[in-house]
Backbone atoms as SQL, in Angstrom:
CREATE TABLE atoms (id INTEGER PRIMARY KEY, chain TEXT, resi INTEGER, resn TEXT, atom TEXT, x REAL, y REAL, z REAL);
INSERT INTO atoms VALUES
  (1, 'A', 1, 'MET', 'N', -6.442, -0.614, -9.686),
  (2, 'A', 1, 'MET', 'CA', -6.880, -0.891, -8.331),
  (3, 'A', 1, 'MET', 'C', -6.272, 0.126, -7.355),
  (4, 'A', 2, 'LEU', 'N', -5.009, 0.449, -7.572),
  (5, 'A', 2, 'LEU', 'CA', -4.333, 1.372, -6.667),
  (6, 'A', 2, 'LEU', 'C', -4.904, 2.783, -6.779),
  (7, 'A', 3, 'THR', 'N', -5.099, 3.255, -8.003),
  (8, 'A', 3, 'THR', 'CA', -5.628, 4.612, -8.146),
  (9, 'A', 3, 'THR', 'C', -7.066, 4.708, -7.636),
  (10, 'A', 4, 'GLU', 'N', -7.818, 3.651, -7.766),
  (11, 'A', 4, 'GLU', 'CA', -9.176, 3.645, -7.206),
  (12, 'A', 4, 'GLU', 'C', -9.125, 3.600, -5.679),
  (13, 'A', 5, 'PHE', 'N', -8.135, 2.912, -5.123),
  (14, 'A', 5, 'PHE', 'CA', -7.901, 2.925, -3.672),
  (15, 'A', 5, 'PHE', 'C', -7.649, 4.359, -3.200),
  (16, 'A', 6, 'PHE', 'N', -6.797, 5.088, -3.934),
  (17, 'A', 6, 'PHE', 'CA', -6.535, 6.487, -3.611),
  (18, 'A', 6, 'PHE', 'C', -7.829, 7.300, -3.664),
  (19, 'A', 7, 'SER', 'N', -8.597, 7.108, -4.725),
  (20, 'A', 7, 'SER', 'CA', -9.843, 7.846, -4.909),
  (21, 'A', 7, 'SER', 'C', -10.830, 7.567, -3.774),
  (22, 'A', 8, 'MET', 'N', -10.935, 6.313, -3.380),
  (23, 'A', 8, 'MET', 'CA', -11.828, 5.949, -2.272),
  (24, 'A', 8, 'MET', 'C', -11.398, 6.639, -0.984),
  (25, 'A', 9, 'ASN', 'N', -10.096, 6.665, -0.711),
  (26, 'A', 9, 'ASN', 'CA', -9.594, 7.322, 0.500),
  (27, 'A', 9, 'ASN', 'C', -9.851, 8.827, 0.471),
  (28, 'A', 10, 'ASP', 'N', -9.928, 9.380, -0.736),
  (29, 'A', 10, 'ASP', 'CA', -10.118, 10.822, -0.884),
  (30, 'A', 10, 'ASP', 'C', -11.583, 11.235, -0.812),
  (31, 'A', 11, 'THR', 'N', -12.488, 10.389, -1.345),
  (32, 'A', 11, 'THR', 'CA', -13.873, 10.820, -1.498),
  (33, 'A', 11, 'THR', 'C', -14.898, 10.055, -0.668),
  (34, 'A', 12, 'ASP', 'N', -14.638, 8.815, -0.338),
  (35, 'A', 12, 'ASP', 'CA', -15.624, 7.979, 0.353),
  (36, 'A', 12, 'ASP', 'C', -15.424, 8.045, 1.871),
  (37, 'A', 13, 'GLU', 'N', -16.500, 8.217, 2.611),
  (38, 'A', 13, 'GLU', 'CA', -16.419, 8.369, 4.069),
  (39, 'A', 13, 'GLU', 'C', -15.981, 7.088, 4.796),
  (40, 'A', 14, 'ASP', 'N', -16.404, 5.913, 4.299),
  (41, 'A', 14, 'ASP', 'CA', -16.027, 4.652, 4.964),
  (42, 'A', 14, 'ASP', 'C', -14.513, 4.461, 5.026),
  (43, 'A', 15, 'PRO', 'N', -13.809, 4.524, 3.897),
  (44, 'A', 15, 'PRO', 'CA', -12.351, 4.369, 3.956),
  (45, 'A', 15, 'PRO', 'C', -11.667, 5.480, 4.767),
  (46, 'A', 16, 'LYS', 'N', -12.192, 6.696, 4.675),
  (47, 'A', 16, 'LYS', 'CA', -11.615, 7.796, 5.459),
  (48, 'A', 16, 'LYS', 'C', -11.681, 7.480, 6.946),
  (49, 'A', 17, 'GLU', 'N', -12.842, 6.981, 7.368),
  (50, 'A', 17, 'GLU', 'CA', -13.044, 6.655, 8.780),
  (51, 'A', 17, 'GLU', 'C', -12.184, 5.470, 9.215),
  (52, 'A', 18, 'LEU', 'N', -12.057, 4.461, 8.346),
  (53, 'A', 18, 'LEU', 'CA', -11.280, 3.262, 8.676),
  (54, 'A', 18, 'LEU', 'C', -9.777, 3.524, 8.655),
  (55, 'A', 19, 'ASN', 'N', -9.325, 4.464, 7.791),
  (56, 'A', 19, 'ASN', 'CA', -7.906, 4.834, 7.700),
  (57, 'A', 19, 'ASN', 'C', -7.013, 3.596, 7.532),
  (58, 'A', 20, 'LEU', 'N', -7.204, 2.894, 6.436),
  (59, 'A', 20, 'LEU', 'CA', -6.575, 1.591, 6.210),
  (60, 'A', 20, 'LEU', 'C', -5.265, 1.671, 5.444),
  (61, 'A', 21, 'LEU', 'N', -4.437, 0.655, 5.669),
  (62, 'A', 21, 'LEU', 'CA', -3.284, 0.403, 4.814),
  (63, 'A', 21, 'LEU', 'C', -3.793, -0.301, 3.558),
  (64, 'A', 22, 'TYR', 'N', -3.027, -0.235, 2.491),
  (65, 'A', 22, 'TYR', 'CA', -3.436, -0.885, 1.239),
  (66, 'A', 22, 'TYR', 'C', -3.648, -2.387, 1.443),
  (67, 'A', 23, 'LYS', 'N', -2.816, -3.013, 2.248),
  (68, 'A', 23, 'LYS', 'CA', -2.949, -4.457, 2.471),
  (69, 'A', 23, 'LYS', 'C', -4.186, -4.804, 3.302),
  (70, 'A', 24, 'GLU', 'N', -4.728, -3.848, 4.064),
  (71, 'A', 24, 'GLU', 'CA', -5.921, -4.084, 4.886),
  (72, 'A', 24, 'GLU', 'C', -7.222, -3.825, 4.105),
  (73, 'A', 25, 'PHE', 'N', -7.133, -3.116, 3.007),
  (74, 'A', 25, 'PHE', 'CA', -8.313, -2.697, 2.247),
  (75, 'A', 25, 'PHE', 'C', -9.216, -3.860, 1.831),
  (76, 'A', 26, 'PRO', 'N', -8.677, -4.994, 1.352),
  (77, 'A', 26, 'PRO', 'CA', -9.549, -6.115, 0.946),
  (78, 'A', 26, 'PRO', 'C', -10.343, -6.748, 2.086),
  (79, 'A', 27, 'GLU', 'N', -10.008, -6.443, 3.330),
  (80, 'A', 27, 'GLU', 'CA', -10.794, -6.954, 4.450),
  (81, 'A', 27, 'GLU', 'C', -12.171, -6.283, 4.502),
  (82, 'A', 28, 'TYR', 'N', -12.281, -5.073, 3.984),
  (83, 'A', 28, 'TYR', 'CA', -13.508, -4.292, 4.060),
  (84, 'A', 28, 'TYR', 'C', -14.153, -4.009, 2.703),
  (85, 'A', 29, 'PHE', 'N', -13.356, -4.135, 1.640),
  (86, 'A', 29, 'PHE', 'CA', -13.849, -3.831, 0.295),
  (87, 'A', 29, 'PHE', 'C', -13.423, -4.934, -0.669),
  (88, 'A', 30, 'VAL', 'N', -14.243, -5.125, -1.703),
  (89, 'A', 30, 'VAL', 'CA', -13.944, -6.142, -2.714),
  (90, 'A', 30, 'VAL', 'C', -13.822, -5.444, -4.070),
  (91, 'A', 31, 'TRP', 'N', -12.852, -5.883, -4.883),
  (92, 'A', 31, 'TRP', 'CA', -12.606, -5.280, -6.191),
  (93, 'A', 31, 'TRP', 'C', -13.508, -5.906, -7.236),
  (94, 'A', 32, 'SER', 'N', -14.223, -5.088, -7.957),
  (95, 'A', 32, 'SER', 'CA', -15.036, -5.547, -9.082),
  (96, 'A', 32, 'SER', 'C', -14.216, -5.346, -10.348),
  (97, 'A', 33, 'SER', 'N', -13.682, -6.427, -10.897),
  (98, 'A', 33, 'SER', 'CA', -12.820, -6.305, -12.072),
  (99, 'A', 33, 'SER', 'C', -13.599, -5.900, -13.324),
  (100, 'A', 34, 'SER', 'N', -14.866, -6.244, -13.397),
  (101, 'A', 34, 'SER', 'CA', -15.654, -5.856, -14.574),
  (102, 'A', 34, 'SER', 'C', -16.004, -4.366, -14.558),
  (103, 'A', 35, 'ASP', 'N', -16.286, -3.814, -13.371),
  (104, 'A', 35, 'ASP', 'CA', -16.684, -2.410, -13.268),
  (105, 'A', 35, 'ASP', 'C', -15.559, -1.489, -12.811),
  (106, 'A', 36, 'LYS', 'N', -14.430, -2.068, -12.427),
  (107, 'A', 36, 'LYS', 'CA', -13.230, -1.308, -12.033),
  (108, 'A', 36, 'LYS', 'C', -13.473, -0.376, -10.844),
  (109, 'A', 37, 'PHE', 'N', -14.038, -0.926, -9.750),
  (110, 'A', 37, 'PHE', 'CA', -14.196, -0.136, -8.537),
  (111, 'A', 37, 'PHE', 'C', -14.205, -1.052, -7.316),
  (112, 'A', 38, 'TRP', 'N', -13.962, -0.448, -6.145),
  (113, 'A', 38, 'TRP', 'CA', -14.019, -1.149, -4.877),
  (114, 'A', 38, 'TRP', 'C', -15.428, -1.002, -4.311),
  (115, 'A', 39, 'ALA', 'N', -16.038, -2.105, -3.894),
  (116, 'A', 39, 'ALA', 'CA', -17.360, -2.087, -3.270),
  (117, 'A', 39, 'ALA', 'C', -17.239, -2.587, -1.836),
  (118, 'A', 40, 'ARG', 'N', -18.088, -2.105, -0.975),
  (119, 'A', 40, 'ARG', 'CA', -18.083, -2.521, 0.430),
  (120, 'A', 40, 'ARG', 'C', -18.306, -4.030, 0.492),
  (121, 'A', 41, 'ARG', 'N', -17.472, -4.725, 1.233),
  (122, 'A', 41, 'ARG', 'CA', -17.554, -6.188, 1.358),
  (123, 'A', 41, 'ARG', 'C', -18.766, -6.559, 2.212),
  (124, 'A', 42, 'GLN', 'N', -19.563, -7.525, 1.747),
  (125, 'A', 42, 'GLN', 'CA', -20.743, -7.980, 2.485),
  (126, 'A', 42, 'GLN', 'C', -20.401, -9.082, 3.486),
  (127, 'A', 43, 'LYS', 'N', -19.437, -9.928, 3.105),
  (128, 'A', 43, 'LYS', 'CA', -18.991, -11.007, 3.991),
  (129, 'A', 43, 'LYS', 'C', -17.585, -10.682, 4.455),
  (130, 'A', 44, 'ARG', 'N', -17.184, -11.157, 5.598),
  (131, 'A', 44, 'ARG', 'CA', -15.877, -10.834, 6.162),
  (132, 'A', 44, 'ARG', 'C', -14.779, -11.822, 5.777),
  (133, 'A', 45, 'CYS', 'N', -14.992, -12.610, 4.754),
  (134, 'A', 45, 'CYS', 'CA', -13.968, -13.536, 4.294),
  (135, 'A', 45, 'CYS', 'C', -13.203, -12.872, 3.157),
  (136, 'A', 46, 'ALA', 'N', -11.904, -12.680, 3.338),
  (137, 'A', 46, 'ALA', 'CA', -11.130, -11.973, 2.314),
  (138, 'A', 46, 'ALA', 'C', -9.828, -12.688, 2.027),
  (139, 'A', 47, 'ILE', 'N', -9.515, -12.742, 0.751),
  (140, 'A', 47, 'ILE', 'CA', -8.215, -13.244, 0.318),
  (141, 'A', 47, 'ILE', 'C', -7.618, -12.152, -0.546),
  (142, 'A', 48, 'GLY', 'N', -6.479, -11.654, -0.147),
  (143, 'A', 48, 'GLY', 'CA', -5.845, -10.593, -0.917),
  (144, 'A', 48, 'GLY', 'C', -4.339, -10.738, -0.870),
  (145, 'A', 49, 'ARG', 'N', -3.692, -10.182, -1.882),
  (146, 'A', 49, 'ARG', 'CA', -2.239, -10.247, -1.926),
  (147, 'A', 49, 'ARG', 'C', -1.733, -9.038, -2.683),
  (148, 'A', 50, 'ILE', 'N', -0.695, -8.454, -2.164),
  (149, 'A', 50, 'ILE', 'CA', -0.054, -7.334, -2.837),
  (150, 'A', 50, 'ILE', 'C', 1.163, -7.884, -3.556),
  (151, 'A', 51, 'VAL', 'N', 1.367, -7.451, -4.772),
  (152, 'A', 51, 'VAL', 'CA', 2.499, -7.918, -5.569),
  (153, 'A', 51, 'VAL', 'C', 3.793, -7.641, -4.813),
  (154, 'A', 52, 'THR', 'N', 4.659, -8.630, -4.786),
  (155, 'A', 52, 'THR', 'CA', 5.942, -8.505, -4.098),
  (156, 'A', 52, 'THR', 'C', 7.014, -8.028, -5.068),
  (157, 'A', 53, 'PHE', 'N', 7.847, -7.106, -4.594),
  (158, 'A', 53, 'PHE', 'CA', 8.966, -6.611, -5.392),
  (159, 'A', 53, 'PHE', 'C', 10.245, -6.781, -4.602),
  (160, 'A', 54, 'HIS', 'N', 11.298, -7.144, -5.290),
  (161, 'A', 54, 'HIS', 'CA', 12.612, -7.292, -4.678),
  (162, 'A', 54, 'HIS', 'C', 13.209, -5.906, -4.453),
  (163, 'A', 55, 'PRO', 'N', 13.983, -5.715, -3.391),
  (164, 'A', 55, 'PRO', 'CA', 14.602, -4.402, -3.132),
  (165, 'A', 55, 'PRO', 'C', 15.436, -3.850, -4.293),
  (166, 'A', 56, 'THR', 'N', 15.926, -4.709, -5.164),
  (167, 'A', 56, 'THR', 'CA', 16.722, -4.213, -6.296),
  (168, 'A', 56, 'THR', 'C', 15.846, -3.581, -7.388),
  (169, 'A', 57, 'GLU', 'N', 14.519, -3.706, -7.265),
  (170, 'A', 57, 'GLU', 'CA', 13.623, -3.137, -8.267),
  (171, 'A', 57, 'GLU', 'C', 13.361, -1.649, -8.048),
  (172, 'A', 58, 'GLY', 'N', 14.045, -1.071, -7.099),
  (173, 'A', 58, 'GLY', 'CA', 14.020, 0.377, -6.919),
  (174, 'A', 58, 'GLY', 'C', 12.683, 0.960, -6.530),
  (175, 'A', 59, 'GLU', 'N', 12.199, 1.899, -7.350),
  (176, 'A', 59, 'GLU', 'CA', 11.004, 2.670, -7.014),
  (177, 'A', 59, 'GLU', 'C', 9.769, 1.798, -6.782),
  (178, 'A', 60, 'ARG', 'N', 9.644, 0.691, -7.497),
  (179, 'A', 60, 'ARG', 'CA', 8.514, -0.225, -7.258),
  (180, 'A', 60, 'ARG', 'C', 8.555, -0.748, -5.831),
  (181, 'A', 61, 'TYR', 'N', 9.733, -1.146, -5.393),
  (182, 'A', 61, 'TYR', 'CA', 9.897, -1.658, -4.032),
  (183, 'A', 61, 'TYR', 'C', 9.552, -0.574, -3.010),
  (184, 'A', 62, 'TYR', 'N', 10.028, 0.642, -3.235),
  (185, 'A', 62, 'TYR', 'CA', 9.788, 1.721, -2.278),
  (186, 'A', 62, 'TYR', 'C', 8.320, 2.140, -2.271),
  (187, 'A', 63, 'LEU', 'N', 7.659, 2.109, -3.418),
  (188, 'A', 63, 'LEU', 'CA', 6.226, 2.390, -3.458),
  (189, 'A', 63, 'LEU', 'C', 5.472, 1.356, -2.645),
  (190, 'A', 64, 'ARG', 'N', 5.810, 0.092, -2.823),
  (191, 'A', 64, 'ARG', 'CA', 5.160, -0.975, -2.057),
  (192, 'A', 64, 'ARG', 'C', 5.403, -0.797, -0.561),
  (193, 'A', 65, 'LEU', 'N', 6.622, -0.424, -0.195),
  (194, 'A', 65, 'LEU', 'CA', 6.963, -0.194, 1.203),
  (195, 'A', 65, 'LEU', 'C', 6.106, 0.928, 1.792),
  (196, 'A', 66, 'LEU', 'N', 5.915, 1.986, 1.040),
  (197, 'A', 66, 'LEU', 'CA', 5.055, 3.084, 1.497),
  (198, 'A', 66, 'LEU', 'C', 3.613, 2.619, 1.663),
  (199, 'A', 67, 'LEU', 'N', 3.120, 1.838, 0.706),
  (200, 'A', 67, 'LEU', 'CA', 1.749, 1.342, 0.793),
  (201, 'A', 67, 'LEU', 'C', 1.547, 0.425, 1.996),
  (202, 'A', 68, 'MET', 'N', 2.601, -0.231, 2.430),
  (203, 'A', 68, 'MET', 'CA', 2.520, -1.120, 3.592),
  (204, 'A', 68, 'MET', 'C', 2.589, -0.357, 4.919),
  (205, 'A', 69, 'HIS', 'N', 2.967, 0.936, 4.883),
  (206, 'A', 69, 'HIS', 'CA', 3.162, 1.684, 6.132),
  (207, 'A', 69, 'HIS', 'C', 2.385, 2.992, 6.240),
  (208, 'A', 70, 'VAL', 'N', 1.872, 3.512, 5.145),
  (209, 'A', 70, 'VAL', 'CA', 1.159, 4.796, 5.172),
  (210, 'A', 70, 'VAL', 'C', -0.339, 4.531, 5.137),
  (211, 'A', 71, 'ARG', 'N', -1.046, 5.012, 6.137),
  (212, 'A', 71, 'ARG', 'CA', -2.490, 4.796, 6.233),
  (213, 'A', 71, 'ARG', 'C', -3.270, 5.850, 5.459),
  (214, 'A', 72, 'GLY', 'N', -4.260, 5.390, 4.698),
  (215, 'A', 72, 'GLY', 'CA', -5.194, 6.253, 4.005),
  (216, 'A', 72, 'GLY', 'C', -4.631, 7.236, 3.002),
  (217, 'A', 73, 'PRO', 'N', -3.639, 6.851, 2.185),
  (218, 'A', 73, 'PRO', 'CA', -3.122, 7.814, 1.203),
  (219, 'A', 73, 'PRO', 'C', -4.180, 8.131, 0.149),
  (220, 'A', 74, 'THR', 'N', -4.142, 9.362, -0.360),
  (221, 'A', 74, 'THR', 'CA', -5.144, 9.790, -1.343),
  (222, 'A', 74, 'THR', 'C', -4.566, 9.949, -2.746),
  (223, 'A', 75, 'SER', 'N', -3.237, 9.837, -2.879),
  (224, 'A', 75, 'SER', 'CA', -2.603, 9.976, -4.193),
  (225, 'A', 75, 'SER', 'C', -1.126, 9.600, -4.088),
  (226, 'A', 76, 'TYR', 'N', -0.479, 9.525, -5.249),
  (227, 'A', 76, 'TYR', 'CA', 0.971, 9.319, -5.259),
  (228, 'A', 76, 'TYR', 'C', 1.651, 10.515, -4.595),
  (229, 'A', 77, 'LYS', 'N', 1.119, 11.702, -4.865),
  (230, 'A', 77, 'LYS', 'CA', 1.673, 12.923, -4.270),
  (231, 'A', 77, 'LYS', 'C', 1.608, 12.859, -2.749),
  (232, 'A', 78, 'ASP', 'N', 0.529, 12.305, -2.224),
  (233, 'A', 78, 'ASP', 'CA', 0.379, 12.137, -0.776),
  (234, 'A', 78, 'ASP', 'C', 1.473, 11.218, -0.226),
  (235, 'A', 79, 'LEU', 'N', 1.779, 10.144, -0.948),
  (236, 'A', 79, 'LEU', 'CA', 2.843, 9.233, -0.518),
  (237, 'A', 79, 'LEU', 'C', 4.219, 9.898, -0.594),
  (238, 'A', 80, 'LEU', 'N', 4.362, 10.837, -1.524),
  (239, 'A', 80, 'LEU', 'CA', 5.642, 11.527, -1.710),
  (240, 'A', 80, 'LEU', 'C', 5.805, 12.738, -0.798),
  (241, 'A', 81, 'THR', 'N', 4.814, 13.036, 0.030),
  (242, 'A', 81, 'THR', 'CA', 4.882, 14.173, 0.946),
  (243, 'A', 81, 'THR', 'C', 5.119, 13.685, 2.360),
  (244, 'A', 82, 'VAL', 'N', 6.183, 14.202, 2.993),
  (245, 'A', 82, 'VAL', 'CA', 6.531, 13.825, 4.361),
  (246, 'A', 82, 'VAL', 'C', 6.618, 15.100, 5.191),
  (247, 'A', 83, 'ASP', 'N', 5.778, 15.191, 6.219),
  (248, 'A', 83, 'ASP', 'CA', 5.736, 16.377, 7.085),
  (249, 'A', 83, 'ASP', 'C', 5.584, 17.662, 6.284),
  (250, 'A', 84, 'GLY', 'N', 4.740, 17.621, 5.257),
  (251, 'A', 84, 'GLY', 'CA', 4.480, 18.793, 4.435),
  (252, 'A', 84, 'GLY', 'C', 5.523, 19.101, 3.380),
  (253, 'A', 85, 'GLU', 'N', 6.604, 18.342, 3.357),
  (254, 'A', 85, 'GLU', 'CA', 7.670, 18.561, 2.375),
  (255, 'A', 85, 'GLU', 'C', 7.560, 17.529, 1.249),
  (256, 'A', 86, 'PRO', 'N', 7.510, 17.980, -0.001),
  (257, 'A', 86, 'PRO', 'CA', 7.441, 17.033, -1.115),
  (258, 'A', 86, 'PRO', 'C', 8.795, 16.363, -1.374),
  (259, 'A', 87, 'CYS', 'N', 8.731, 15.100, -1.710),
  (260, 'A', 87, 'CYS', 'CA', 9.934, 14.342, -2.080),
  (261, 'A', 87, 'CYS', 'C', 9.883, 14.092, -3.585),
  (262, 'A', 88, 'SER', 'N', 11.038, 13.908, -4.186),
  (263, 'A', 88, 'SER', 'CA', 11.072, 13.684, -5.634),
  (264, 'A', 88, 'SER', 'C', 10.974, 12.202, -5.999),
  (265, 'A', 89, 'THR', 'N', 11.285, 11.306, -5.068),
  (266, 'A', 89, 'THR', 'CA', 11.212, 9.874, -5.351),
  (267, 'A', 89, 'THR', 'C', 10.582, 9.142, -4.169),
  (268, 'A', 90, 'PHE', 'N', 10.095, 7.927, -4.436),
  (269, 'A', 90, 'PHE', 'CA', 9.538, 7.112, -3.359),
  (270, 'A', 90, 'PHE', 'C', 10.633, 6.730, -2.369),
  (271, 'A', 91, 'ARG', 'N', 11.840, 6.514, -2.869),
  (272, 'A', 91, 'ARG', 'CA', 12.948, 6.175, -1.979),
  (273, 'A', 91, 'ARG', 'C', 13.204, 7.303, -0.983),
  (274, 'A', 92, 'GLU', 'N', 13.214, 8.525, -1.465),
  (275, 'A', 92, 'GLU', 'CA', 13.435, 9.667, -0.585),
  (276, 'A', 92, 'GLU', 'C', 12.334, 9.745, 0.478),
  (277, 'A', 93, 'SER', 'N', 11.091, 9.488, 0.067),
  (278, 'A', 93, 'SER', 'CA', 9.972, 9.494, 1.009),
  (279, 'A', 93, 'SER', 'C', 10.132, 8.407, 2.065),
  (280, 'A', 94, 'VAL', 'N', 10.547, 7.216, 1.628),
  (281, 'A', 94, 'VAL', 'CA', 10.778, 6.100, 2.552),
  (282, 'A', 94, 'VAL', 'C', 11.890, 6.450, 3.542),
  (283, 'A', 95, 'GLU', 'N', 12.969, 7.044, 3.036),
  (284, 'A', 95, 'GLU', 'CA', 14.090, 7.418, 3.897),
  (285, 'A', 95, 'GLU', 'C', 13.672, 8.463, 4.931),
  (286, 'A', 96, 'LYS', 'N', 12.920, 9.485, 4.495),
  (287, 'A', 96, 'LYS', 'CA', 12.482, 10.539, 5.413),
  (288, 'A', 96, 'LYS', 'C', 11.517, 10.018, 6.467),
  (289, 'A', 97, 'ARG', 'N', 10.790, 8.972, 6.135),
  (290, 'A', 97, 'ARG', 'CA', 9.868, 8.372, 7.099),
  (291, 'A', 97, 'ARG', 'C', 10.581, 7.410, 8.045),
  (292, 'A', 98, 'GLY', 'N', 11.853, 7.149, 7.788),
  (293, 'A', 98, 'GLY', 'CA', 12.632, 6.269, 8.652),
  (294, 'A', 98, 'GLY', 'C', 12.329, 4.801, 8.479),
  (295, 'A', 99, 'LEU', 'N', 11.836, 4.417, 7.313),
  (296, 'A', 99, 'LEU', 'CA', 11.471, 3.017, 7.090),
  (297, 'A', 99, 'LEU', 'C', 12.648, 2.139, 6.682),
  (298, 'A', 100, 'LEU', 'N', 13.817, 2.720, 6.469),
  (299, 'A', 100, 'LEU', 'CA', 14.985, 1.937, 6.063),
  (300, 'A', 100, 'LEU', 'C', 16.033, 1.802, 7.168),
  (301, 'A', 101, 'HIS', 'N', 15.701, 2.222, 8.374),
  (302, 'A', 101, 'HIS', 'CA', 16.686, 2.208, 9.454),
  (303, 'A', 101, 'HIS', 'C', 16.929, 0.831, 10.053),
  (304, 'A', 102, 'CYS', 'N', 16.114, -0.136, 9.689),
  (305, 'A', 102, 'CYS', 'CA', 16.323, -1.483, 10.222),
  (306, 'A', 102, 'CYS', 'C', 16.130, -2.489, 9.091),
  (307, 'A', 103, 'ASP', 'N', 16.444, -3.728, 9.366),
  (308, 'A', 103, 'ASP', 'CA', 16.351, -4.779, 8.360),
  (309, 'A', 103, 'ASP', 'C', 14.984, -5.470, 8.349),
  (310, 'A', 104, 'ASN', 'N', 14.031, -4.983, 9.143),
  (311, 'A', 104, 'ASN', 'CA', 12.723, -5.644, 9.208),
  (312, 'A', 104, 'ASN', 'C', 12.058, -5.732, 7.846),
  (313, 'A', 105, 'ASN', 'N', 12.213, -4.715, 7.006),
  (314, 'A', 105, 'ASN', 'CA', 11.577, -4.725, 5.695),
  (315, 'A', 105, 'ASN', 'C', 12.132, -5.843, 4.824),
  (316, 'A', 106, 'LEU', 'N', 13.436, -6.070, 4.890),
  (317, 'A', 106, 'LEU', 'CA', 14.036, -7.155, 4.113),
  (318, 'A', 106, 'LEU', 'C', 13.594, -8.514, 4.654),
  (319, 'A', 107, 'ILE', 'N', 13.484, -8.621, 5.964),
  (320, 'A', 107, 'ILE', 'CA', 13.024, -9.872, 6.577),
  (321, 'A', 107, 'ILE', 'C', 11.583, -10.139, 6.177),
  (322, 'A', 108, 'GLU', 'N', 10.720, -9.088, 6.198),
  (323, 'A', 108, 'GLU', 'CA', 9.330, -9.241, 5.767),
  (324, 'A', 108, 'GLU', 'C', 9.257, -9.668, 4.310),
  (325, 'A', 109, 'CYS', 'N', 10.096, -9.081, 3.478),
  (326, 'A', 109, 'CYS', 'CA', 10.133, -9.422, 2.050),
  (327, 'A', 109, 'CYS', 'C', 10.472, -10.900, 1.866),
  (328, 'A', 110, 'MET', 'N', 11.470, -11.379, 2.580),
  (329, 'A', 110, 'MET', 'CA', 11.875, -12.778, 2.471),
  (330, 'A', 110, 'MET', 'C', 10.800, -13.711, 3.028),
  (331, 'A', 111, 'SER', 'N', 10.165, -13.310, 4.133),
  (332, 'A', 111, 'SER', 'CA', 9.091, -14.124, 4.719),
  (333, 'A', 111, 'SER', 'C', 7.924, -14.260, 3.757),
  (334, 'A', 112, 'GLU', 'N', 7.559, -13.159, 3.101),
  (335, 'A', 112, 'GLU', 'CA', 6.475, -13.217, 2.118),
  (336, 'A', 112, 'GLU', 'C', 6.845, -14.130, 0.959),
  (337, 'A', 113, 'ALA', 'N', 8.065, -13.988, 0.464),
  (338, 'A', 113, 'ALA', 'CA', 8.511, -14.831, -0.645),
  (339, 'A', 113, 'ALA', 'C', 8.466, -16.306, -0.249),
  (340, 'A', 114, 'ALA', 'N', 8.858, -16.607, 0.974),
  (341, 'A', 114, 'ALA', 'CA', 8.825, -18.002, 1.456),
  (342, 'A', 114, 'ALA', 'C', 7.389, -18.498, 1.577),
  (343, 'A', 115, 'SER', 'N', 6.479, -17.650, 2.084),
  (344, 'A', 115, 'SER', 'CA', 5.100, -18.079, 2.267),
  (345, 'A', 115, 'SER', 'C', 4.397, -18.313, 0.932),
  (346, 'A', 116, 'TYR', 'N', 4.782, -17.537, -0.104),
  (347, 'A', 116, 'TYR', 'CA', 4.208, -17.732, -1.439),
  (348, 'A', 116, 'TYR', 'C', 5.010, -18.719, -2.264),
  (349, 'A', 117, 'GLN', 'N', 6.114, -19.213, -1.689),
  (350, 'A', 117, 'GLN', 'CA', 7.039, -20.138, -2.339),
  (351, 'A', 117, 'GLN', 'C', 7.550, -19.559, -3.642),
  (352, 'A', 118, 'MET', 'N', 7.944, -18.292, -3.567),
  (353, 'A', 118, 'MET', 'CA', 8.533, -17.594, -4.712),
  (354, 'A', 118, 'MET', 'C', 10.043, -17.567, -4.529),
  (355, 'A', 119, 'PRO', 'N', 10.805, -17.594, -5.606),
  (356, 'A', 119, 'PRO', 'CA', 12.265, -17.564, -5.460),
  (357, 'A', 119, 'PRO', 'C', 12.741, -16.176, -5.046);
């Protein structure tokens, strides 16, 4: 689903124009699990959820953090590039983007866990 999201942002005009975050994508597109692609949503009713990762899970957590804050990424390489400079890890990319300077991300993580009633 994620790599197809990247592909859509790279090649399809609708996602390019909308410039969406990964969490906003299901509002406009629906995933076809049998055909493995995103199709334009016909109705505006959407239920979507992004897998939650604990901050101790390292790169998974930082990838999720990037997906929650970077609009219209076209690849993993795009997420790892900050101001034209490539980063070697998602954590480095998150740090360069200034996403770790406050505790809001940890509060959001806990709020999501509470809303899904996850430990």
